[in-house]
N, C-alpha and C positions, 0 to 999 in steps of 0.2 A: 820624554818620562827618562825619570830617569832611576837606576832603585841600587843603592848598593846594597851588597851580598852579602857584603867581606868589605874589613876594612881597605883591602892595599886595590882591588880594582871597582870603579863603576862601570854597567853594561848600561849601553841602551838601546832600551826592548824596544824605543820610537810611536808613535800613536797608534798603533790596534798595539801596544804593548806585550810584541810579543818577537820573538828575533829566530832564527837558523841554530842545530845545532846538528853538527853531521858527528854521522856516530862510526869510529874507525879502532876495527881489533887491533885490540896492544898489540899481542906480539905481529900477526904477520905485512900488518897497518892498509889491511882491502881495508876501502872505502865500503859500507857495510848499511848506509839508511844513512839520510837526512832529515831532519823532519822538526815544528812548533819547538820552543819551550817560552814558558812565561816565568815571570818571580815564579811562583808560585809550584810550578816544577822544577825550576833552577834547587829552590831547598830542600823539597821532597828529594832528589836526589844525592845533598847534599845528605840531610840525612840521617836516609835510606845507606845509601851505597848502588840502587841501582837508579839502574833510568826511567827517569819521567820524565814526559813531552806535552802538549797543549796540540788535541785534536781541531781541526777548523776547522771538521764538514761536523765532525760532532760535536762542536763548540764546549768541549769538559778536559778536562786531563786524566794522562790515560800511564800508567804504569809499563815497558814494556813486558814483553810476558804475561802480564795479567791474566791472559785467555786460553793463550796457548804451551805456557810455562816457559818458554825460549825469552827467558833473561840478560836484560846490560849489567854484569856487575862493572862498576863506572868503575874504575884506575883512580881519572884524572881527567876536570876536568880544564881546560888549556883555550881564553881568551885571544880574541885577532888584535890587529891594533886600535880598530876603533872600538874596540870594546862592544860588537852588535853584534859578535858572531862569535860561537863556539864548538869547539870540538870537546869530543866524547872521547878517552882512550879506554875501552871497552872489552873485559873478553866474556865473548857472544858465548851464550846453549842455547844449542840448538842452530837454528836458522835464524834472520835476520827479517826476512821480505815473511809477506804471509802467504805471497803466491808458494811457498816451498822451498824459494831461495837461500841459500847462505850470504846475499848479497841484495835488495834492491838495482844492486848496476847488474843484473846477468846478462845484456843484452846488449848489440852495439845499436848503432844507425841503419844496418839496413835487416834491423829487424834477427838478427842472428843469433842467438844463445851464444853465449857462453862458459857458459857454468851450467853445474850441477847441480842437481835437488836435492836439501837436503832432507826434506821432507816432505809426505805430501797433506794438503794446504785439506785434504776430505775426512783428513784421522782425529782430525785439532779439531778446528772453526765447524760448529751444528752450524 
């Protein structure tokens, strides 16, 4: 399934209708998270300037920070060479990870936490 969301770039959403999108801090370059997007999520991101993704577990579109207030303001969307992965360059408000960390990549493979919490998830989520 190919879907042209702009006249310049064709995105290949494949058989499942979604592709990965990496969120990267536009200033520091730190990778904040990886999620999936559908054509609708990309359209909403472009229309609003706020990152939208597709939840595979809930099978629905969601705006990052819709519950927590920790939104991602998208400065730029880049496309990889195959048109099947996106890079969102963002200004992150609060932490990106639902566990309270600034990044979802807060631990190394040995389980050691290599980042500090940005917020207490118990104060944000019910």
